[in-house]
N, CA, C and O of each residue as an XYZ file, in Angstrom:
748
protein
N      37.750    -18.598     32.768
C      37.684    -18.265     34.187
C      36.244    -17.912     34.549
O      35.612    -17.102     33.872
N      35.736    -18.507     35.597
C      34.377    -18.258     36.058
C      34.380    -16.998     36.909
O      35.023    -16.954     37.958
N      33.656    -15.962     36.453
C      33.677    -14.692     37.179
C      32.450    -14.521     38.077
O      32.182    -13.415     38.547
N      31.719    -15.582     38.314
C      30.573    -15.484     39.216
C      31.041    -15.574     40.662
O      32.127    -16.075     40.954
N      30.211    -15.088     41.543
C      30.522    -15.126     42.964
C      30.209    -16.500     43.527
O      29.271    -17.167     43.091
N      31.005    -16.913     44.500
C      30.830    -18.226     45.119
C      30.436    -18.077     46.580
O      30.785    -17.097     47.238
N      29.703    -19.068     47.074
C      29.360    -19.107     48.494
C      30.561    -19.638     49.263
O      31.569    -20.007     48.660
N      30.465    -19.680     50.578
C      31.545    -20.221     51.413
C      31.790    -21.695     51.107
O      32.877    -22.215     51.359
N      30.779    -22.363     50.564
C      30.918    -23.784     50.211
C      31.363    -23.970     48.754
O      31.324    -25.084     48.232
N      31.781    -22.895     48.107
C      32.287    -22.893     46.730
C      31.204    -23.212     45.702
O      31.507    -23.737     44.630
N      29.956    -22.905     46.012
C      28.866    -23.042     45.054
C      28.608    -21.678     44.420
O      28.681    -20.646     45.087
N      28.304    -21.690     43.123
C      28.050    -20.437     42.430
C      26.764    -19.785     42.929
O      25.748    -20.450     43.132
N      26.831    -18.475     43.119
C      25.629    -17.710     43.468
C      24.908    -17.251     42.216
O      23.759    -16.815     42.284
N      25.574    -17.347     41.068
C      25.007    -16.871     39.819
C      25.166    -15.365     39.627
O      24.823    -14.846     38.565
N      25.672    -14.663     40.618
C      25.831    -13.213     40.535
C      27.185    -12.869     39.925
O      28.159    -13.605     40.084
N      27.229    -11.745     39.228
C      28.479    -11.257     38.644
C      28.864     -9.896     39.198
O      29.900     -9.341     38.832
N      28.025     -9.353     40.089
C      28.281     -8.039     40.655
C      28.162     -8.111     42.171
O      27.427     -8.933     42.719
N      28.897     -7.236     42.827
C      28.862     -7.138     44.279
C      28.388     -5.736     44.639
O      28.834     -4.751     44.049
N      27.492     -5.653     45.600
C      27.022     -4.359     46.107
C      27.862     -4.040     47.348
O      27.876     -4.802     48.314
N      28.548     -2.924     47.305
C      29.372     -2.484     48.426
C      28.759     -1.218     49.021
O      28.320     -0.332     48.288
N      28.733     -1.138     50.331
C      28.184      0.021     51.031
C      29.277      0.602     51.918
O      29.930     -0.119     52.673
N      29.465      1.909     51.816
C      30.479      2.609     52.597
C      29.778      3.644     53.471
O      29.013      4.473     52.977
N      30.043      3.589     54.757
C      29.470      4.561     55.690
C      30.282      5.855     55.600
O      31.421      5.917     56.061
N      29.689      6.872     55.007
C      30.340      8.177     54.876
C      29.615      9.219     55.721
O      29.626     10.409     55.406
N      28.985      8.754     56.798
C      28.237      9.686     57.655
C      29.169     10.679     58.329
O      28.735     11.778     58.674
N      30.433     10.332     58.529
C      31.402     11.265     59.089
C      31.647     12.466     58.189
O      32.153     13.495     58.635
N      31.283     12.327     56.913
C      31.400     13.425     55.946
C      30.042     14.085     55.708
O      29.922     15.011     54.905
N      29.026     13.599     56.413
C      27.676     14.130     56.237
C      26.963     13.571     55.021
O      25.989     14.162     54.554
N      27.430     12.439     54.495
C      26.873     11.879     53.261
C      26.073     10.597     53.476
O      25.511     10.057     52.522
N      26.011     10.106     54.698
C      25.273      8.865     54.947
C      25.983      7.660     54.369
O      27.213      7.602     54.344
N      25.198      6.695     53.904
C      25.743      5.452     53.346
C      25.803      5.566     51.825
O      24.811      5.908     51.181
N      26.959      5.281     51.264
C      27.163      5.333     49.816
C      27.166      3.903     49.286
O      27.786      3.021     49.880
N      26.480      3.672     48.179
C      26.371      2.332     47.613
C      27.074      2.274     46.267
O      26.903      3.151     45.420
N      27.866      1.228     46.085
C      28.636      1.012     44.865
C      28.301     -0.367     44.309
O      27.962     -1.281     45.061
N      28.396     -0.511     42.995
C      28.201     -1.790     42.329
C      29.511     -2.141     41.629
O      29.966     -1.408     40.751
N      30.112     -3.261     42.018
C      31.429     -3.637     41.492
C      31.343     -5.015     40.849
O      30.765     -5.943     41.416
N      31.925     -5.135     39.659
C      31.988     -6.423     38.972
C      32.748     -7.416     39.846
O      33.665     -7.040     40.575
N      32.357     -8.686     39.766
C      32.978     -9.722     40.590
C      34.487     -9.803     40.397
O      35.203    -10.185     41.322
N      34.985     -9.449     39.208
C      36.426     -9.471     38.975
C      37.061     -8.099     39.141
O      38.264     -7.939     38.932
N      36.254     -7.103     39.517
C      36.770     -5.756     39.694
C      37.521     -5.612     41.005
O      37.494     -6.502     41.855
N      38.190     -4.479     41.156
C      38.960     -4.229     42.380
C      38.101     -3.521     43.414
O      37.390     -2.565     43.105
N      38.180     -4.000     44.631
C      37.600     -3.342     45.796
C      38.532     -3.644     46.957
O      39.233     -4.656     46.942
N      38.548     -2.791     47.946
C      39.420     -2.999     49.096
C      39.095     -4.324     49.784
O      37.926     -4.656     49.983
N      40.129     -5.076     50.142
C      39.940     -6.388     50.747
C      39.470     -6.269     52.196
O      38.561     -6.985     52.615
N      40.075     -5.387     52.945
C      39.700     -5.240     54.359
C      38.351     -4.542     54.447
O      38.131     -3.521     53.796
N      37.465     -5.081     55.237
C      36.094     -4.587     55.322
C      36.009     -3.121     55.763
O      35.086     -2.417     55.355
N      36.947     -2.650     56.583
C      36.916     -1.270     57.067
C      37.678     -0.291     56.172
O      37.558      0.921     56.346
N      38.449     -0.793     55.230
C      39.304      0.074     54.412
C      38.531      1.128     53.619
O      38.939      2.290     53.631
N      37.440      0.790     52.933
C      36.753      1.835     52.156
C      36.296      3.013     53.012
O      36.477      4.165     52.619
N      35.711      2.745     54.165
C      35.232      3.832     55.028
C      36.394      4.696     55.504
O      36.320      5.923     55.451
N      37.454      4.064     55.962
C      38.613      4.812     56.463
C      39.244      5.626     55.340
O      39.567      6.799     55.528
N      39.419      5.012     54.179
C      40.029      5.720     53.057
C      39.173      6.894     52.596
O      39.696      7.984     52.363
N      37.864      6.685     52.460
C      36.989      7.775     52.032
C      37.087      8.936     53.010
O      37.255     10.082     52.593
N      36.986      8.658     54.285
C      37.046      9.724     55.304
C      38.368     10.491     55.217
O      38.371     11.722     55.185
N      39.480      9.774     55.180
C      40.796     10.429     55.207
C      41.135     11.127     53.896
O      41.628     12.255     53.905
N      40.881     10.478     52.783
C      41.246     11.059     51.485
C      40.384     12.283     51.185
O      40.903     13.307     50.741
N      39.101     12.192     51.417
C      38.221     13.328     51.129
C      38.566     14.520     52.008
O      38.607     15.651     51.524
N      38.815     14.283     53.292
C      39.195     15.393     54.175
C      40.557     15.973     53.786
O      40.756     17.186     53.862
N      41.486     15.125     53.374
C      42.792     15.631     52.931
C      42.639     16.453     51.650
O      43.324     17.459     51.468
N      41.747     16.026     50.776
C      41.560     16.723     49.505
C      40.792     18.028     49.661
O      41.168     19.042     49.072
N      39.727     18.013     50.444
C      38.830     19.169     50.508
C      38.970     19.982     51.784
O      38.356     21.042     51.907
N      39.760     19.512     52.728
C      39.963     20.232     53.977
C      38.991     19.776     55.054
O      37.990     19.119     54.769
N      39.291     20.123     56.252
C      38.460     19.708     57.389
C      37.097     20.393     57.377
O      36.107     19.804     57.810
N      37.035     21.618     56.891
C      35.772     22.343     56.836
C      35.108     22.036     55.499
O      35.300     22.750     54.515
N      34.325     20.966     55.483
C      33.729     20.500     54.233
C      32.696     21.463     53.674
O      32.354     21.379     52.494
N      32.194     22.370     54.490
C      31.256     23.384     53.998
C      31.925     24.319     52.993
O      31.245     24.959     52.191
N      33.240     24.396     53.035
C      33.983     25.270     52.120
C      34.398     24.541     50.838
O      35.062     25.130     49.985
N      34.018     23.269     50.691
C      34.408     22.475     49.526
C      33.608     22.837     48.274
O      34.048     22.569     47.156
N      32.441     23.441     48.457
C      31.583     23.807     47.333
C      32.383     24.608     46.299
O      33.058     25.582     46.632
N      32.292     24.178     45.055
C      32.968     24.887     43.973
C      34.394     24.424     43.697
O      35.026     24.916     42.762
N      34.911     23.492     44.490
C      36.284     23.001     44.272
C      36.379     22.218     42.966
O      35.414     21.604     42.513
N      37.580     22.260     42.374
C      37.873     21.517     41.149
C      38.875     20.422     41.492
O      39.988     20.702     41.937
N      38.464     19.161     41.279
C      39.282     18.011     41.671
C      39.618     17.176     40.443
O      38.733     16.790     39.680
N      40.901     16.901     40.262
C      41.363     15.958     39.252
C      41.671     14.665     39.990
O      42.518     14.638     40.883
N      40.986     13.604     39.617
C      41.175     12.308     40.279
C      41.781     11.333     39.280
O      41.189     11.056     38.237
N      42.959     10.817     39.601
C      43.668      9.885     38.722
C      43.668      8.497     39.337
O      43.780      8.346     40.554
N      43.543      7.481     38.489
C      43.437      6.096     38.934
C      42.190      5.966     39.823
O      42.277      5.512     40.964
N      41.058      6.360     39.296
C      39.835      6.484     40.093
C      39.115      5.169     40.370
O      38.184      5.147     41.176
N      39.513      4.083     39.733
C      38.902      2.788     40.014
C      37.396      2.814     39.820
O      36.887      3.427     38.881
N      36.691      2.144     40.718
C      35.231      2.031     40.644
C      34.528      3.243     41.234
O      33.311      3.220     41.416
N      35.271      4.299     41.534
C      34.652      5.540     41.999
C      34.541      5.697     43.503
O      33.718      6.474     43.985
N      35.357      4.971     44.252
C      35.305      5.050     45.713
C      35.375      6.488     46.208
O      34.609      6.876     47.089
N      36.281      7.278     45.651
C      36.425      8.679     46.075
C      35.583      9.622     45.208
O      35.199     10.700     45.662
N      35.295      9.223     43.969
C      34.571     10.085     43.042
C      33.216     10.498     43.604
O      32.857     11.675     43.573
N      32.474      9.534     44.112
C      31.129      9.809     44.607
C      31.134     10.819     45.756
O      30.424     11.820     45.665
N      31.895     10.609     46.828
C      31.864     11.612     47.903
C      32.475     12.950     47.498
O      31.995     13.996     47.934
N      33.519     12.940     46.680
C      34.109     14.207     46.240
C      33.094     15.024     45.447
O      32.933     16.220     45.692
N      32.409     14.386     44.498
C      31.435     15.094     43.675
C      30.280     15.624     44.513
O      29.811     16.742     44.298
N      29.825     14.824     45.465
C      28.723     15.271     46.313
C      29.114     16.506     47.113
O      28.284     17.387     47.337
N      30.359     16.577     47.542
C      30.795     17.686     48.392
C      31.208     18.933     47.618
O      31.106     20.037     48.152
N      31.672     18.790     46.369
C      32.036     19.998     45.611
C      30.801     20.664     45.024
O      30.844     21.834     44.643
N      29.712     19.931     44.950
C      28.439     20.501     44.523
C      28.396     20.868     43.055
O      29.327     20.599     42.296
N      27.292     21.488     42.673
C      27.087     21.815     41.262
C      28.040     22.891     40.762
O      28.262     23.010     39.557
N      28.602     23.670     41.667
C      29.560     24.690     41.261
C      30.972     24.164     41.111
O      31.859     24.887     40.658
N      31.193     22.904     41.487
C      32.520     22.308     41.396
C      32.612     21.296     40.279
O      31.657     21.067     39.537
N      33.796     20.687     40.176
C      34.038     19.679     39.152
C      34.920     18.581     39.733
O      35.855     18.853     40.486
N      34.613     17.349     39.376
C      35.490     16.218     39.640
C      35.693     15.526     38.301
O      34.755     14.962     37.736
N      36.908     15.572     37.802
C      37.257     14.908     36.546
C      38.114     13.708     36.905
O      39.199     13.854     37.468
N      37.617     12.510     36.575
C      38.282     11.268     36.974
C      38.783     10.502     35.766
O      38.120     10.452     34.730
N      39.963      9.904     35.906
C      40.562      9.099     34.848
C      40.996      7.763     35.430
O      41.667      7.706     36.460
N      40.602      6.688     34.752
C      40.926      5.329     35.190
C      41.304      4.497     33.971
O      40.663      4.596     32.924
N      42.340      3.682     34.107
C      42.818      2.852     33.006
C      41.965      1.631     32.727
O      41.957      1.143     31.597
N      41.249      1.121     33.710
C      40.424     -0.070     33.536
C      39.018      0.326     33.080
O      38.282      0.994     33.806
N      38.659     -0.097     31.867
C      37.318      0.218     31.370
C      36.238     -0.444     32.224
O      35.158      0.119     32.399
N      36.523     -1.643     32.760
C      35.547     -2.315     33.633
C      35.314     -1.475     34.892
O      34.176     -1.334     35.338
N      36.369     -0.926     35.459
C      36.211     -0.089     36.654
C      35.393      1.167     36.341
O      34.579      1.593     37.160
N      35.599      1.753     35.182
C      34.820      2.938     34.797
C      33.356      2.552     34.594
O      32.462      3.307     34.974
N      33.103      1.389     34.003
C      31.714      0.925     33.881
C      31.098      0.743     35.266
O      29.939      1.095     35.487
N      31.879      0.192     36.197
C      31.388      0.048     37.578
C      31.064      1.414     38.164
O      30.005      1.601     38.763
N      31.966      2.361     37.993
C      31.749      3.704     38.548
C      30.512      4.347     37.936
O      29.795      5.083     38.614
N      30.261      4.079     36.680
C      29.081      4.668     36.026
C      27.776      4.050     36.525
O      26.713      4.649     36.364
N      27.840      2.868     37.126
C      26.645      2.255     37.712
C      26.281      2.900     39.047
O      25.166      2.738     39.544
N      27.221      3.621     39.610
C      26.987      4.319     40.869
C      26.418      5.685     40.535
O      26.996      6.408     39.723
N      25.298      6.057     41.140
C      24.740      7.376     40.828
C      25.691      8.481     41.292
O      25.964      8.619     42.485
N      26.178      9.246     40.352
C      27.106     10.324     40.679
C      26.442     11.671     40.528
O      25.469     11.843     39.795
N      26.985     12.583     41.224
C      26.558     13.969     41.152
C      26.914     14.511     39.769
O      27.893     14.059     39.176
N      26.153     15.461     39.244
C      26.466     16.024     37.924
C      27.853     16.676     37.846
O      28.360     16.917     36.751
N      28.459     16.958     38.987
C      29.791     17.570     38.983
C      30.874     16.595     38.536
O      31.987     17.013     38.217
N      30.560     15.286     38.507
C      31.571     14.274     38.179
C      31.553     13.934     36.697
O      30.496     13.795     36.083
N      32.746     13.805     36.143
C      32.904     13.306     34.779
C      33.919     12.173     34.820
O      35.043     12.354     35.290
N      33.524     11.011     34.329
C      34.361      9.816     34.383
C      34.921      9.512     33.007
O      34.190      9.533     32.017
N      36.219      9.229     32.939
C      36.849      8.904     31.659
C      37.703      7.654     31.809
O      38.333      7.429     32.843
N      37.708      6.855     30.767
C      38.568      5.670     30.722
C      39.768      5.988     29.842
O      39.615      6.513     28.739
N      40.947      5.672     30.326
C      42.156      5.907     29.557
C      43.384      5.770     30.437
O      43.307      5.797     31.665
N      44.504      5.623     29.777
C      45.776      5.466     30.490
C      46.177      6.782     31.137
O      46.103      7.842     30.516
N      46.605      6.702     32.399
C      47.133      7.889     33.070
C      48.571      8.082     32.591
O      49.425      7.216     32.776
N      48.814      9.226     31.976
C      50.133      9.551     31.434
C      50.328     11.057     31.608
O      49.366     11.765     31.904
N      51.546     11.559     31.431
C      51.731     13.012     31.516
C      50.805     13.764     30.560
O      50.242     14.799     30.913
N      50.658     13.240     29.364
C      49.789     13.894     28.379
C      48.324     13.901     28.831
O      47.654     14.931     28.752
N      47.822     12.737     29.311
C      46.422     12.681     29.734
C      46.185     13.557     30.957
O      45.104     14.127     31.107
N      47.175     13.672     31.829
C      47.057     14.557     32.997
C      46.899     15.996     32.534
O      46.010     16.706     33.004
N      47.758     16.432     31.613
C      47.684     17.814     31.106
C      46.367     18.069     30.376
O      45.732     19.105     30.576
N      45.961     17.123     29.529
C      44.728     17.306     28.757
C      43.500     17.376     29.662
O      42.649     18.247     29.482
N      43.404     16.475     30.622
C      42.251     16.469     31.510
C      42.240     17.723     32.380
O      41.190     18.333     32.581
N      43.402     18.102     32.892
C      43.484     19.316     33.719
C      43.107     20.550     32.904
O      42.541     21.498     33.448
N      43.412     20.549     31.608
C      43.084     21.680     30.747
C      41.598     21.817     30.452
O      41.164     22.839     29.921
N      40.819     20.804     30.789
C      39.381     20.873     30.520
C      38.570     21.391     31.699
O      37.340     21.403     31.645
N      39.242     21.818     32.763
C      38.541     22.409     33.900
C      38.038     23.796     33.549
O      38.646     24.510     32.752
N      36.919     24.167     34.154
C      36.466     25.549     34.095
C      37.429     26.299     35.011
O      37.505     25.998     36.202
N      38.129     27.226     34.499
C      39.191     27.870     35.270
C      40.529     27.401     34.744
O      40.596     26.689     33.742
N      41.568     27.787     35.402
C      42.894     27.520     34.858
C      43.520     26.198     35.269
O      44.414     25.706     34.580
N      43.074     25.610     36.369
C      43.713     24.380     36.860
C      42.854     23.758     37.951
O      41.946     24.400     38.479
N      43.147     22.497     38.288
C      42.437     21.911     39.422
C      42.934     22.514     40.737
O      44.087     22.933     40.847
N      42.050     22.548     41.722
C      42.464     22.964     43.064
C      43.170     21.823     43.769
O      44.084     22.035     44.566
N      42.729     20.597     43.460
C      43.207     19.398     44.146
C      43.425     18.289     43.129
O      42.661     18.146     42.175
N      44.474     17.509     43.341
C      44.685     16.284     42.571
C      44.705     15.134     43.563
O      45.433     15.171     44.555
N      43.899     14.108     43.290
C      43.873     12.887     44.098
C      44.382     11.763     43.209
O      43.862     11.546     42.115
N      45.396     11.050     43.680
C      45.953      9.914     42.939
C      45.857      8.672     43.808
O      46.221      8.708     44.984
N      45.375      7.579     43.246
C      45.330      6.285     43.933
C      45.855      5.230     42.957
O      45.104      4.372     42.495
N      47.171      5.305     42.644
C      47.723      4.431     41.606
C      47.790      2.964     42.040
O      47.650      2.651     43.223
N      48.003      2.076     41.076
C      48.179      0.661     41.413
C      49.460      0.456     42.213
O      50.225      1.395     42.436
N      49.677     -0.753     42.631
C      50.790     -1.105     43.532
C      52.137     -0.559     43.073
O      52.960     -0.200     43.916
N      52.391     -0.485     41.775
C      53.706     -0.025     41.305
C      53.887      1.488     41.407
O      54.983      1.996     41.168
N      52.832      2.205     41.758
C      52.928      3.655     41.916
C      52.627      4.395     40.627
O      52.381      3.777     39.591
N      52.646      5.714     40.691
C      52.329      6.553     39.536
C      53.523      6.698     38.592
O      53.352      6.785     37.376
N      54.710      6.724     39.145
C      55.910      6.882     38.321
C      56.334      8.332     38.188
O      55.528      9.252     38.323
N      57.618      8.513     37.922
C      58.231      9.838     37.856
C      57.514     10.786     36.893
O      57.204     11.918     37.264
N      57.247     10.344     35.673
C      56.676     11.246     34.662
C      55.281     11.736     35.052
O      54.972     12.914     34.875
N      54.436     10.846     35.581
C      53.086     11.262     35.994
C      53.175     12.200     37.192
O      52.477     13.213     37.233
N      54.023     11.878     38.167
C      54.166     12.735     39.351
C      54.667     14.123     38.936
O      54.183     15.131     39.451
N      55.620     14.182     38.020
C      56.112     15.483     37.557
C      55.011     16.269     36.848
O      54.904     17.483     37.024
N      54.194     15.585     36.048
C      53.085     16.264     35.355
C      52.060     16.785     36.361
O      51.525     17.880     36.188
N      51.787     16.020     37.396
C      50.847     16.451     38.442
C      51.412     17.663     39.171
O      50.700     18.643     39.390
N      52.678     17.604     39.545
C      53.295     18.723     40.266
C      53.282     19.999     39.423
O      53.119     21.095     39.958
N      53.453     19.857     38.114
C      53.484     21.022     37.222
C      52.124     21.718     37.108
O      52.059     22.857     36.645
N      51.049     21.060     37.518
C      49.716     21.668     37.431
C      49.540     22.828     38.408
O      48.727     23.722     38.175
N      50.301     22.813     39.498
C      50.207     23.891     40.477
C      48.966     23.837     41.353
O      48.508     24.870     41.842
N      48.420     22.651     41.557
C      47.251     22.501     42.427
C      47.622     22.881     43.858
O      48.768     22.728     44.278
N      46.628     23.379     44.598
C      46.855     23.737     45.997
C      47.185     22.518     46.845
O      47.978     22.608     47.783
N      46.575     21.370     46.519
C      46.781     20.134     47.280
C      46.936     18.961     46.335
O      46.317     18.901     45.272
N      47.779     18.032     46.751
C      47.911     16.745     46.065
C      47.759     15.680     47.135
O      48.461     15.701     48.146
N      46.846     14.753     46.911
C      46.618     13.662     47.858
C      47.009     12.374     47.149
O      46.407     12.007     46.140
N      48.012     11.693     47.675
C      48.525     10.464     47.077
C      48.214      9.292     47.996
O      48.640      9.271     49.150
N      47.473      8.323     47.485
C      47.122      7.116     48.221
C      48.039      6.009     47.718
O      48.220      5.856     46.510
N      48.616      5.238     48.630
C      49.521      4.176     48.216
C      49.400      2.977     49.143
O      49.261      3.123     50.358
N      49.453      1.787     48.550
C      49.406      0.569     49.354
C      50.779     -0.086     49.439
O      50.949     -1.061     50.170
N      51.742      0.424     48.717
C      53.083     -0.153     48.721
C      54.078      0.919     49.189
O      54.240      1.941     48.521
N      54.741      0.696     50.323
C      55.655      1.706     50.859
C      56.801      2.073     49.903
O      57.197      3.237     49.836
N      57.327      1.102     49.174
C      58.437      1.377     48.257
C      57.964      2.273     47.099
O      58.659      3.217     46.722
N      56.799      1.981     46.545
C      56.259      2.810     45.456
C      55.940      4.215     45.965
O      56.197      5.203     45.276
N      55.385      4.301     47.160
C      55.101      5.613     47.761
C      56.396      6.410     47.915
O      56.437      7.597     47.593
N      57.440      5.765     48.403
C      58.716      6.458     48.597
C      59.264      6.970     47.270
O      59.771      8.090     47.200
N      59.166      6.156     46.211
C      59.649      6.585     44.884
C      58.838      7.786     44.386
O      59.405      8.766     43.901
N      57.514      7.703     44.508
C      56.675      8.806     44.038
C      56.908     10.072     44.846
O      56.975     11.161     44.275
N      57.032      9.955     46.147
C      57.270     11.134     46.991
C      58.651     11.736     46.745
O      58.821     12.953     46.821
N      59.621     10.901     46.454
C      60.972     11.415     46.177
C      60.961     12.297     44.932
O      61.697     13.281     44.856
N      60.121     11.943     43.953
C      59.985     12.758     42.745
C      59.419     14.114     43.111
O      59.224     14.958     42.236
């Protein structure tokens, strides 16, 4: 399979990476730049990254972003770091963002994006055990917030139960499939 990018005329550009820019000025962060492998996942709709970043970050950290400093965020299914970058920038050096993603390529993509020192990126399967282990590595007793952006099939009962057992103040669940969202929320 040819993983290079093609022009509109189906000619190879020779590139294997795409530069994506997300306007996060509504969060006071300006324009955020990401580097994604040509076969990596990125939102298809051109406006989706900006809308998702604005809504998910505000849901996770609250409307008063000045109070986000020092927050501890557990991010599951973090992909190429769409939420990791703005979350880490807003929690500051006194906070933590611990991210877990199953795709090693997506984690490599996220590592190409300059992240704040508050962010730690890990590659591995999201499971009840990995949720507990990652949450146990926070400074303090637990995360303040859990952000989940699972694949189309959803997080599943066991992961949702493990997340709920953490006792975080907020859980933000992103879903692109209504049926999977309903199953996860029912748990």
